[in-house]
Rosetta silent file (secondary structure, phi, psi, omega in degrees, C-alpha in Angstrom):
SEQUENCE: XXXXXXXXXXXXXXXXXXXXXXXXXXXXXXXXXXXXXXXXXXXXXXXXXXXXXXXXXXXXXXXXXXXXXXXXXXXXXXXXXXXXXXXXXXXXXXXXXXXXXXXXXXXXXXXXXXXXXXXXXXXXXXXXXXXXXXXXXXXXXXXXXXXXXXXXXXXXXXXXXXXXXXXXXXXXXXXXXXXXXXXXXXXXXXXXXXXXXXXXXXXXXXXXXXXXXXXXXXXXXXXXXXXXXXXXXXXXXXXXXXXXXXXXXXXXXXXXXXXXXXXXXXXXXXXXXXXXXXXXXXXXXXXXXXXXXXXXXXXXXXXXXXXXXXXX
SCORE:     score description
SCORE:     0.000 S_00000001
   1 L     0.000  -36.996  177.719  -16.706  -32.567   16.324 S_00000001
   2 H   -59.880  -41.134 -174.809  -15.250  -29.718   18.420 S_00000001
   3 H   -73.046  -40.931  177.949  -12.864  -28.701   15.645 S_00000001
   4 H   -60.929  -37.052  178.194  -15.703  -28.781   13.116 S_00000001
   5 H   -69.144  -44.384 -172.411  -17.866  -26.685   15.297 S_00000001
   6 H   -71.430  -29.031 -176.485  -14.957  -24.248   16.045 S_00000001
   7 H   -89.183  -43.205 -169.074  -14.158  -23.811   12.289 S_00000001
   8 H  -105.227  -22.399 -175.057  -17.565  -23.854   10.558 S_00000001
   9 H  -116.407  -44.082 -171.503  -20.219  -23.002   13.105 S_00000001
  10 H   -61.787  -44.582  179.782  -18.871  -21.389   16.206 S_00000001
  11 H   -63.059  -35.213  178.431  -17.466  -18.170   14.669 S_00000001
  12 H   -68.600  -33.551  177.742  -20.693  -17.426   12.772 S_00000001
  13 H   -64.117  -41.220 -177.764  -22.685  -18.028   16.021 S_00000001
  14 H   -71.276  -31.717  176.895  -20.393  -15.607   17.815 S_00000001
  15 H   -65.859  -47.781 -177.029  -20.874  -12.924   15.065 S_00000001
  16 H   -67.942  -31.000 -178.456  -24.648  -13.223   15.256 S_00000001
  17 H   -80.280  -21.076 -179.050  -24.841  -13.220   19.019 S_00000001
  18 L  -135.934   72.218 -177.033  -22.786  -10.076   19.516 S_00000001
  19 H   -63.770  -28.845 -179.345  -23.314   -7.683   16.528 S_00000001
  20 H   -67.495  -40.047 -179.669  -21.771   -4.662   18.267 S_00000001
  21 H   -69.317  -39.811  176.203  -18.528   -6.595   18.754 S_00000001
  22 H   -61.016  -44.284  179.523  -18.648   -7.844   15.140 S_00000001
  23 H   -63.168  -38.114  176.711  -19.174   -4.190   13.974 S_00000001
  24 H   -60.815  -47.954  178.411  -16.131   -3.115   15.985 S_00000001
  25 H   -63.547  -45.350 -178.893  -13.900   -5.716   14.445 S_00000001
  26 H   -59.811  -46.820 -173.036  -15.349   -5.015   10.928 S_00000001
  27 H   -66.988  -45.475  175.054  -14.896   -1.290   11.149 S_00000001
  28 H   -53.863  -37.010  179.338  -11.272   -1.790   12.465 S_00000001
  29 H   -73.158  -36.888 -179.221  -10.512   -3.994    9.612 S_00000001
  30 H   -70.934  -34.315  179.086  -11.928   -1.629    7.007 S_00000001
  31 H   -70.317  -31.683  169.824   -9.815    1.266    8.417 S_00000001
  32 H   -65.492  -38.838 -179.034   -6.690   -0.936    8.135 S_00000001
  33 H   -59.871  -35.776  178.033   -7.917   -1.784    4.677 S_00000001
  34 H   -58.433  -47.230 -179.999   -7.765    1.886    3.613 S_00000001
  35 H   -64.835  -34.596  176.757   -4.026    1.932    4.488 S_00000001
  36 H   -63.395  -38.192 -175.743   -3.479   -1.274    2.569 S_00000001
  37 H   -69.827  -39.442 -179.486   -5.157    0.360   -0.395 S_00000001
  38 H   -61.305  -44.779  176.531   -2.870    3.390   -0.140 S_00000001
  39 H   -57.836  -50.094  178.596    0.164    1.189   -0.205 S_00000001
  40 H   -55.792  -36.454 -176.055   -1.249   -0.837   -3.066 S_00000001
  41 H   -66.023  -28.462  169.666   -1.895    2.353   -4.970 S_00000001
  42 H   -65.458  -34.701  177.003    1.871    2.952   -5.249 S_00000001
  43 H   -68.304  -40.313 -178.601    2.372   -0.320   -6.909 S_00000001
  44 H   -63.021  -44.196  179.063   -0.598    0.367   -9.296 S_00000001
  45 H   -55.125  -43.615 -177.562    0.723    3.835  -10.272 S_00000001
  46 H   -78.107  -37.258  179.348    4.072    2.546  -11.463 S_00000001
  47 H   -64.722  -39.273 -175.780    2.774   -0.619  -13.035 S_00000001
  48 H   -68.672  -37.470 -176.255    0.181    1.266  -15.038 S_00000001
  49 H   -87.027  -24.723 -178.300    2.679    3.787  -16.455 S_00000001
  50 H  -128.793   -7.914 -177.103    5.649    1.582  -17.062 S_00000001
  51 L    71.940   13.685  179.890    4.600   -2.075  -16.771 S_00000001
  52 L   -98.988  122.177  169.681    7.155   -2.453  -14.007 S_00000001
  53 L   -80.516  113.382 -173.556    6.203   -4.255  -10.755 S_00000001
  54 L   -89.003   93.079 -179.332    8.009   -2.165   -8.237 S_00000001
  55 L   -62.694  -19.063 -174.394    9.204   -4.599   -5.609 S_00000001
  56 L   -84.027    1.335 -176.119   10.729   -1.662   -3.785 S_00000001
  57 H   -58.130  -38.195 -178.203    7.393    0.058   -2.896 S_00000001
  58 H   -65.512  -44.021 -177.610    7.381   -1.467    0.630 S_00000001
  59 H   -69.441  -34.995  169.701   10.951   -0.311    1.192 S_00000001
  60 H   -58.635  -33.493  172.065   10.001    3.125   -0.083 S_00000001
  61 H   -65.642  -45.131  178.136    7.397    3.339    2.620 S_00000001
  62 H   -65.430  -43.887 -176.398   10.071    2.456    5.274 S_00000001
  63 H   -62.244  -48.097  176.071   12.641    4.802    3.721 S_00000001
  64 H   -61.705  -44.397  176.609   10.248    7.709    3.683 S_00000001
  65 H   -63.144  -39.327  177.275    9.162    7.112    7.333 S_00000001
  66 H   -63.365  -39.344  173.094   12.710    6.784    8.475 S_00000001
  67 H   -64.433  -42.955 -177.895   13.597   10.124    6.884 S_00000001
  68 H   -61.329  -53.518  178.558   10.581   11.796    8.256 S_00000001
  69 H   -67.058  -33.454  178.461   11.237   10.450   11.876 S_00000001
  70 H   -70.949  -36.198 -178.990   14.921   11.041   11.681 S_00000001
  71 H   -70.848  -30.526  177.838   14.491   14.703   10.564 S_00000001
  72 H   -67.815  -44.247  178.630   12.026   15.228   13.484 S_00000001
  73 H   -62.896  -31.156  179.405   14.637   13.756   15.929 S_00000001
  74 L   -77.978   -6.343  174.510   17.267   16.114   14.403 S_00000001
  75 L   104.134   10.297 -179.708   15.189   19.159   15.355 S_00000001
  76 L   -77.615  -13.792 -172.680   13.561   19.954   12.000 S_00000001
  77 H    75.627  162.403 -178.358   10.078   19.830   13.415 S_00000001
  78 H   -56.853  -49.590 -177.679    7.121   18.100   11.919 S_00000001
  79 H   -74.245  -32.365  177.181    6.458   20.410    8.939 S_00000001
  80 H   -66.160  -42.091  177.195   10.209   20.840    8.328 S_00000001
  81 H   -63.489  -40.433  179.039   10.667   17.075    8.361 S_00000001
  82 H   -62.402  -46.771 -178.488    7.705   16.695    5.988 S_00000001
  83 H   -65.755  -41.799 -179.084    9.151   19.204    3.480 S_00000001
  84 H   -68.992  -33.878  179.674   12.620   17.646    3.530 S_00000001
  85 H   -69.305  -39.650  177.626   11.238   14.121    3.050 S_00000001
  86 H   -56.492  -48.321 -178.481    9.111   15.301    0.155 S_00000001
  87 H   -66.554  -34.311  172.425   12.179   16.679   -1.549 S_00000001
  88 H   -57.069  -47.381 -175.526   14.144   13.457   -0.808 S_00000001
  89 H   -68.636  -34.235  174.947   11.381   11.417   -2.441 S_00000001
  90 H   -66.106  -47.057  179.258   11.289   13.718   -5.502 S_00000001
  91 H   -58.817  -39.057  179.891   15.087   13.458   -5.826 S_00000001
  92 H   -63.866  -43.071  179.685   14.796    9.687   -5.507 S_00000001
  93 H   -56.481  -43.190 -178.906   12.258    9.604   -8.408 S_00000001
  94 H   -68.686  -39.423  179.492   14.577   11.505  -10.725 S_00000001
  95 H   -64.767  -45.288  178.175   17.586    9.289   -9.743 S_00000001
  96 H   -64.981  -41.172  177.322   15.640    6.111  -10.402 S_00000001
  97 H   -61.040  -47.817 -173.911   14.453    7.284  -13.738 S_00000001
  98 H   -71.919  -43.951 -166.373   17.897    8.605  -14.810 S_00000001
  99 H   -93.087  -25.707 -175.474   20.124    5.865  -13.349 S_00000001
 100 H  -113.948  -60.025 -171.397   17.878    2.741  -13.539 S_00000001
 101 H   -67.878  -45.727 -174.576   14.918    3.007  -15.877 S_00000001
 102 H   -60.069  -45.358  179.464   16.488    4.980  -18.739 S_00000001
 103 H   -71.992  -16.555 -178.520   19.393    2.600  -19.337 S_00000001
 104 H  -102.761   11.956  178.515   17.052   -0.395  -19.185 S_00000001
 105 L   -56.291  138.787  178.163   14.385    0.984  -21.535 S_00000001
 106 L    71.050   14.479  175.468   12.930   -1.662  -23.913 S_00000001
 107 L   -88.007  169.689 -179.743   14.518   -4.517  -21.775 S_00000001
 108 L   -66.367  151.116 -176.389   12.526   -7.533  -20.738 S_00000001
 109 H   -62.230  -28.757  179.435   10.141   -7.029  -17.702 S_00000001
 110 H   -69.014  -29.635  174.592   12.067   -9.499  -15.564 S_00000001
 111 H   -65.734  -47.681  179.944   15.116   -7.310  -15.899 S_00000001
 112 H   -64.838  -36.335  177.556   13.243   -4.229  -14.756 S_00000001
 113 H   -57.353  -50.311 -179.015   11.764   -6.312  -11.909 S_00000001
 114 H   -62.897  -33.505  177.388   15.213   -7.357  -10.800 S_00000001
 115 H   -65.358  -35.146 -179.719   16.341   -3.724  -10.936 S_00000001
 116 H   -71.394  -27.471  174.568   13.563   -2.758   -8.448 S_00000001
 117 H   -68.291  -35.151  173.336   14.838   -5.565   -6.140 S_00000001
 118 H   -65.552  -45.293  178.043   18.279   -3.767   -6.294 S_00000001
 119 H   -54.999  -37.621 -179.580   16.553   -0.477   -5.438 S_00000001
 120 H   -55.953  -55.397 -173.902   14.944   -2.265   -2.470 S_00000001
 121 H   -67.877  -36.477  175.324   18.306   -3.254   -0.939 S_00000001
 122 H   -59.170  -51.432 -178.761   19.917    0.101   -1.776 S_00000001
 123 H   -61.714  -43.331  178.906   17.173    2.021    0.073 S_00000001
 124 H   -62.937  -38.876  176.001   17.210   -0.300    2.944 S_00000001
 125 H   -68.087  -51.689 -174.926   21.057    0.049    3.243 S_00000001
 126 H   -66.585  -31.284  173.300   21.226    3.784    2.815 S_00000001
 127 H   -63.140  -35.477  174.373   18.489    4.254    5.295 S_00000001
 128 H   -71.452  -35.253  178.561   20.425    2.280    7.827 S_00000001
 129 H   -72.952  -36.981 -178.350   23.606    4.152    7.161 S_00000001
 130 H   -77.881  -47.149 -170.249   21.966    7.555    7.544 S_00000001
 131 H  -113.866   -2.348  173.645   19.572    6.951   10.364 S_00000001
 132 L    87.807  178.192 -178.597   20.798    3.710   11.984 S_00000001
 133 L  -109.372    8.402  178.167   18.846    0.525   12.656 S_00000001
 134 L   -76.311  154.125  175.091   17.160    1.530   15.850 S_00000001
 135 L   -68.162  128.815 -177.168   13.397    1.890   16.395 S_00000001
 136 E  -110.503  112.183  178.694   12.480    5.567   16.118 S_00000001
 137 E   -59.367  144.959  179.850    9.395    6.781   18.110 S_00000001
 138 L  -135.677  119.042  178.539    6.983    8.784   15.996 S_00000001
 139 L  -139.870  112.181 -179.006    4.286   11.046   17.461 S_00000001
 140 L  -105.581   13.482  174.475    2.871   13.728   15.100 S_00000001
 141 L    81.340   19.416  175.488    0.231   14.755   17.598 S_00000001
 142 L   -77.837  141.249 -176.568   -2.655   12.737   16.195 S_00000001
 143 L   -69.534  148.971 -176.481   -5.349   11.912   18.711 S_00000001
 144 L  -131.770   26.008  177.927   -5.421    8.358   20.087 S_00000001
 145 L   -85.232  154.171  170.881   -8.548    8.302   22.313 S_00000001
 146 E   -74.270  151.065  178.231  -11.342    5.792   21.575 S_00000001
 147 E  -118.260  130.755  179.771  -14.679    6.799   20.049 S_00000001
 148 E  -107.341  124.896  167.019  -17.918    5.015   21.046 S_00000001
 149 E  -111.152   89.998 -170.349  -20.774    4.913   18.657 S_00000001
 150 L    69.761 -115.944  178.553  -23.354    3.239   20.863 S_00000001
 151 L  -103.036    4.610 -175.486  -21.616   -0.026   21.744 S_00000001
 152 E   -97.275  127.001 -178.465  -19.261    0.050   18.748 S_00000001
 153 E  -100.198  126.552 -179.190  -15.681    1.098   19.468 S_00000001
 154 E  -125.515  131.875  175.388  -13.533    2.992   16.986 S_00000001
 155 E   -76.469  124.534 -179.367   -9.959    4.080   17.502 S_00000001
 156 H   -62.344  -37.274  179.079   -9.646    7.785   16.614 S_00000001
 157 H   -64.728  -45.077  179.554   -6.139    7.417   15.307 S_00000001
 158 H   -57.375  -43.175  179.525   -7.244    4.538   12.961 S_00000001
 159 H   -62.244  -48.921 -174.509  -10.202    6.733   11.811 S_00000001
 160 H   -66.351  -43.768  177.502   -8.010    9.760   11.132 S_00000001
 161 H   -57.114  -38.950  178.792   -5.394    7.642    9.325 S_00000001
 162 H   -67.316  -43.050  178.529   -8.076    6.100    7.208 S_00000001
 163 H   -63.685  -39.822  176.582   -9.507    9.598    6.364 S_00000001
 164 H   -63.011  -45.585 -178.649   -6.084   10.950    5.298 S_00000001
 165 H   -66.384  -39.098 -177.224   -5.341    7.808    3.201 S_00000001
 166 H   -69.274  -34.100 -179.745   -8.784    7.811    1.655 S_00000001
 167 H   -64.903  -41.589  178.763   -8.538   11.485    0.773 S_00000001
 168 H   -66.132  -43.893  178.446   -5.189   10.842   -0.997 S_00000001
 169 H   -58.074  -45.942  177.315   -6.591    7.827   -2.796 S_00000001
 170 H   -62.204  -43.312 -178.106   -9.593    9.921   -3.981 S_00000001
 171 H   -60.908  -48.004  178.227   -7.358   12.804   -5.099 S_00000001
 172 H   -60.946  -43.698  179.897   -5.202   10.476   -7.128 S_00000001
 173 H   -63.110  -38.843  172.581   -8.140    8.800   -8.772 S_00000001
 174 H   -63.426  -42.629 -178.956   -9.519   12.246   -9.761 S_00000001
 175 H   -60.563  -36.015  178.556   -6.104   13.229  -10.967 S_00000001
 176 H   -68.008  -37.301 -171.456   -5.899   10.165  -13.224 S_00000001
 177 H   -87.199  -30.655 -171.900   -9.390   10.772  -14.617 S_00000001
 178 H  -108.451  -20.048 -173.586   -9.675   14.511  -15.019 S_00000001
 179 L   -96.137  162.840  179.217   -6.341   16.108  -15.594 S_00000001
 180 H   -69.877  -42.677  172.672   -4.311   16.291  -18.760 S_00000001
 181 H   -58.290  -39.339 -178.435   -1.291   14.587  -17.089 S_00000001
 182 H   -66.550  -37.560  175.735   -3.521   11.929  -15.736 S_00000001
 183 H   -66.056  -37.810  179.198   -4.935   11.187  -19.270 S_00000001
 184 H   -65.358  -37.486  176.608   -1.304   11.067  -20.548 S_00000001
 185 H   -63.262  -40.151 -177.945   -0.502    8.525  -17.761 S_00000001
 186 H   -74.920  -31.164  175.493   -3.410    6.354  -18.864 S_00000001
 187 H   -62.789  -47.445  179.414   -2.328    6.662  -22.538 S_00000001
 188 H   -60.496  -41.960  179.482    1.140    5.458  -21.559 S_00000001
 189 H   -62.235  -40.490  178.210   -0.402    2.590  -19.651 S_00000001
 190 H   -72.272  -37.841  175.659   -2.396    1.479  -22.630 S_00000001
 191 L  -166.306  116.338 -175.055    0.309    1.509  -25.234 S_00000001
 192 H   -65.946  -45.235 -173.481    3.774    2.957  -24.825 S_00000001
 193 H   -67.414  -41.090  179.321    4.519    3.246  -28.581 S_00000001
 194 H   -69.263  -28.137  178.968    1.247    4.953  -29.442 S_00000001
 195 H   -70.515  -40.270  175.452    1.802    7.495  -26.536 S_00000001
 196 H   -67.058  -35.767 -179.941    5.242    8.283  -27.938 S_00000001
 197 H   -65.860  -22.257 -178.164    3.882    8.681  -31.384 S_00000001
 198 L  -104.452   11.230  171.628    1.506   11.376  -30.330 S_00000001
 199 L    88.372   22.975  173.244    4.283   13.288  -28.382 S_00000001
 200 L   -82.742  119.252 -178.481    3.830   12.094  -24.830 S_00000001
 201 L   -71.627  108.422 -177.586    7.293   12.175  -23.196 S_00000001
 202 H   -61.176  -44.351 -175.154    7.702    8.685  -21.640 S_00000001
 203 H   -67.846  -37.134  175.709   10.562    9.646  -19.388 S_00000001
 204 H   -62.295  -37.923 -179.067    8.709   12.573  -17.908 S_00000001
 205 H   -65.800  -37.986 -178.635    5.676   10.327  -17.224 S_00000001
 206 H   -62.898  -47.050  179.114    8.036    7.793  -15.449 S_00000001
 207 H   -57.349  -46.344 -177.414    9.328   10.673  -13.248 S_00000001
 208 H   -60.613  -49.651 -175.363    5.858   11.814  -12.426 S_00000001
 209 H   -67.808  -29.137  176.124    4.562    8.315  -11.412 S_00000001
 210 H   -77.727  -27.439  171.525    7.578    7.659   -9.289 S_00000001
 211 H   -68.067  -43.340 -178.722    7.190   11.031   -7.515 S_00000001
 212 H   -66.335  -42.674  176.377    3.561   10.226   -6.958 S_00000001
 213 H   -60.412  -37.360 -176.218    4.423    6.693   -5.670 S_00000001
 214 H   -68.508  -37.897  177.485    7.066    8.259   -3.401 S_00000001
 215 H   -68.935  -34.289  176.102    4.544   10.703   -1.934 S_00000001
 216 H   -65.929  -40.962  174.445    2.053    7.870   -1.417 S_00000001
 217 H   -61.258  -38.268  176.288    4.836    6.030    0.359 S_00000001
 218 H   -62.568  -49.071 -176.852    5.519    8.986    2.593 S_00000001
 219 H   -64.772  -43.979  175.536    1.888    9.277    3.700 S_00000001
 220 H   -56.981  -41.483  175.836    1.656    5.568    4.190 S_00000001
 221 H   -60.864  -46.925 -178.827    4.837    5.573    6.247 S_00000001
 222 H   -62.013  -43.933  177.945    3.619    8.404    8.489 S_00000001
 223 H   -57.244  -55.138 -179.415    0.234    6.724    8.935 S_00000001
 224 H   -57.752  -50.902 -179.783    1.683    3.341    9.719 S_00000001
 225 H   -57.154  -46.686 -177.874    4.406    4.793   11.997 S_00000001
 226 H   -62.772  -44.106  178.453    1.814    6.869   13.877 S_00000001
 227 H   -61.899  -42.025  179.320   -0.492    3.804   14.303 S_00000001
 228 H   -75.732  -24.335 -174.037    2.393    1.715   15.560 S_00000001
 229 L    86.989    0.575  176.522    3.879    4.549   17.645 S_00000001
 230 E  -168.150  164.105  179.881    7.231    4.195   16.052 S_00000001
 231 E  -103.698  118.488 -178.578    9.112    3.650   12.759 S_00000001
 232 L  -136.390  150.740 -177.612   10.550    0.189   12.656 S_00000001
 233 L   -54.471  -19.775  175.287   11.847   -1.968    9.949 S_00000001
 234 L   -71.576   -8.491  168.693    8.711   -4.271   10.148 S_00000001
 235 H   -57.671  -34.011  178.336    6.831   -1.461    8.328 S_00000001
 236 H   -59.042  -45.848 -179.295    8.369   -2.824    5.261 S_00000001
 237 H   -67.210  -37.739  176.290    6.734   -6.205    5.845 S_00000001
 238 H   -63.014  -40.625  179.518    3.325   -4.508    6.652 S_00000001
 239 H   -69.483  -26.323  173.518    3.565   -2.786    3.275 S_00000001
 240 L   -69.649   -8.823  170.912    4.077   -5.981    1.447 S_00000001
 241 L   -62.595  -14.456  179.168    0.540   -6.903    2.681 S_00000001
 242 H   -69.594  -18.458  176.862   -0.538   -4.850   -0.273 S_00000001
 243 H   -53.633  -54.653  178.459    0.452   -7.745   -2.569 S_00000001
 244 H   -60.333  -34.100  174.527   -2.659   -9.670   -1.874 S_00000001
 245 H   -56.159  -42.437 -177.266   -4.638   -6.437   -2.282 S_00000001
 246 H   -69.469  -39.361 -179.420   -3.246   -6.146   -5.834 S_00000001
 247 H   -61.231  -45.004 -176.177   -4.103   -9.756   -6.639 S_00000001
 248 H   -70.249  -45.486 -172.074   -7.666   -9.282   -5.473 S_00000001
 249 H   -87.084  -25.769 -172.946   -8.239   -5.851   -7.160 S_00000001
 250 L   110.865  132.020 -167.812   -6.121   -6.146  -10.283 S_00000001
 251 L   -78.321   -6.320  177.291   -2.648   -4.763  -10.827 S_00000001
 252 L  -123.526   20.949 -176.574   -3.748   -1.878  -13.058 S_00000001
 253 L  -117.275  123.905  172.094   -6.972   -0.752  -11.340 S_00000001
 254 H   -66.976  -49.190  170.883   -7.210    2.124   -8.898 S_00000001
 255 H   -51.630  -38.847 -178.641  -10.757    1.043   -7.864 S_00000001
 256 H   -60.520  -40.577 -178.760   -9.380   -2.443   -7.529 S_00000001
 257 H   -68.230  -33.806  177.112   -6.755   -1.299   -5.097 S_00000001
 258 H   -67.119  -53.321 -175.067   -9.421    0.415   -2.981 S_00000001
 259 H   -68.359  -40.049  174.724  -11.897   -2.505   -2.926 S_00000001
 260 H   -56.831  -42.531  176.467   -9.021   -5.092   -2.518 S_00000001
 261 H   -61.947  -46.618  177.878   -7.720   -3.268    0.492 S_00000001
 262 H   -60.203  -42.236 -179.314  -11.101   -3.164    2.196 S_00000001
 263 H   -57.544  -52.761 -171.960  -11.636   -6.895    1.490 S_00000001
 264 H   -66.581  -44.546  178.508   -8.199   -7.856    2.852 S_00000001
 265 H   -55.476  -51.920 -171.159   -8.436   -5.478    5.864 S_00000001
 266 H   -75.363  -51.264  179.790  -11.860   -6.527    6.981 S_00000001
 267 H   -58.052  -40.011 -176.865  -11.520  -10.322    6.338 S_00000001
 268 H   -74.454  -31.857  174.324   -8.177  -10.747    8.074 S_00000001
 269 H   -65.221  -47.825 -178.004   -9.417   -8.852   11.205 S_00000001
 270 H   -63.140  -44.659  179.519  -12.546  -10.982   11.321 S_00000001
 271 H   -64.977  -38.332 -177.831  -10.602  -14.162   10.812 S_00000001
 272 H   -71.218  -29.844 -178.532   -8.022  -13.273   13.472 S_00000001
 273 H   -81.530  -43.944 -171.849  -10.725  -12.421   16.056 S_00000001
 274 H   -93.088  -24.982 -177.733  -13.173  -15.247   15.477 S_00000001
 275 L  -101.848   -4.405 -177.081  -10.963  -18.109   14.315 S_00000001
 276 H   -56.155  -42.539 -178.897   -8.082  -17.443   16.769 S_00000001
 277 H   -57.600  -30.772 -178.818   -9.412  -19.948   19.369 S_00000001
 278 H   -80.291  -39.956 -174.212   -9.176  -22.732   16.736 S_00000001
 279 H   -95.291  -13.337 -175.601   -5.894  -21.879   15.106 S_00000001
 280 L    86.799    8.928  176.839   -4.008  -20.435   18.052 S_00000001
 281 L    96.846 -175.563  176.778   -3.690  -16.993   16.612 S_00000001
 282 L    65.540   20.736 -178.243   -1.382  -15.267   14.052 S_00000001
 283 H   -67.914  -28.730 -177.838   -4.063  -15.667   11.311 S_00000001
 284 H   -68.641  -21.710  178.045   -3.316  -12.060   10.112 S_00000001
 285 H   -69.193  -24.260 -176.422    0.189  -13.068    9.100 S_00000001
 286 L  -129.231  -13.411 -175.373   -1.085  -15.501    6.406 S_00000001
 287 H   -62.002  -38.979  175.694   -4.745  -15.058    5.821 S_00000001
 288 H   -57.567  -42.628 -174.455   -4.431  -12.362    3.155 S_00000001
 289 H   -74.625  -36.445  171.782   -2.067  -14.503    1.104 S_00000001
 290 H   -63.273  -36.667  174.534   -4.404  -17.488    1.384 S_00000001
 291 H   -58.359  -50.853 -178.199   -7.235  -15.296    0.110 S_00000001
 292 H   -60.605  -41.435  177.993   -5.084  -14.150   -2.728 S_00000001
 293 H   -57.104  -41.406  175.017   -4.251  -17.733   -3.593 S_00000001
 294 H   -60.830  -41.532  177.026   -7.900  -18.572   -3.932 S_00000001
 295 H   -60.407  -46.445 -179.938   -8.373  -15.600   -6.278 S_00000001
 296 H   -56.760  -32.963  178.656   -5.435  -16.718   -8.400 S_00000001
 297 H   -68.922  -42.734 -171.834   -7.169  -20.133   -8.813 S_00000001
 298 H  -106.826  -30.683  178.384  -10.537  -18.771   -9.919 S_00000001
 299 L  -147.927   80.917 -173.230   -9.970  -15.197  -11.110 S_00000001
 300 L   -67.976  -22.061  179.675   -6.199  -14.556  -11.681 S_00000001
 301 L   -80.013   -7.034  178.922   -6.826  -11.140  -13.259 S_00000001
 302 L    89.192  172.790 -176.979   -8.457   -9.836  -10.063 S_00000001
 303 L   -65.626  -39.737 -171.911  -11.914   -8.301   -9.561 S_00000001
 304 L  -111.689    0.150 -179.512  -11.267   -5.208  -11.754 S_00000001
 305 L   -78.712  159.955 -178.561   -8.479   -6.521  -13.924 S_00000001
 306 L   -85.179  136.469  172.073   -8.947   -7.190  -17.671 S_00000001
 307 L   -63.213  118.034  179.954   -9.217  -10.790  -18.833 S_00000001
 308 L   -94.135  123.952  177.880   -6.214  -11.447  -21.066 S_00000001
 309 L  -115.856  110.594 -179.821   -6.989  -13.719  -24.029 S_00000001
 310 L   -97.885  123.829  173.144   -4.048  -14.977  -26.165 S_00000001
 311 L   -89.924  136.025  178.163   -4.804  -16.464  -29.582 S_00000001
 312 L  -121.324    0.000    0.000   -2.563  -19.183  -30.834 S_00000001
């Protein structure tokens, strides 16, 4: 009976009896969810334009953060490190298109997926060769004091990180919907051959989306590193938390990445806080994947994904 109460009744009683504490946990989860959405957006951008699931996106977050923190330690300053890292991510995008994607054009999707796994290990290795494997402290001067809204506690660093990430997500959404390049990206996502037939350069589009994904990875790496207080290789695993976000929202949907991130961030924080006494903790490590598994069973295309019907 105690187990049944702890799982099915106790947590909901605790939520209802202390609404201020519940609001604190919920807001913290939503702010983390915005960062998940930002990482997921990098996956969505590349998948929409090329149909390639970029397994290396999490490592790109780590690689960008390592370069940024390493340049600061080398005396480049924050703005100098930011500029250098932006150039590095742009060069990386051109190199991936020229050396990886172009030779594999028209190949099976599994081959392109395996190529991104190769990019993952290459970036991880080159990052360690250049900057070493030590944890690098990261402090970009963001405020870290708590903010109280009545009895609700909000961490100012989490709030600022969410605002930066949310602004970038909104800017990319507007870019996709309103600009000529954005419309070309959407055309390529819908049909590669049709886009080529009307003169849209596929290779240029690939470079653009990999640059955009690289910049998204840079912002995500800085925000996660600032939140954690350091750049460490565990950031790569945190970035992979975006995979359940993609399953929930849909692999080709920017709004889906946003909503999926908010759902994952809020529910895992609530589960960790209220179900921890029953499970012993560490719910955050697996809860998002369990939630994704449930979605795969009942709605595999995600909340905003298109239902695929194959006629035989």
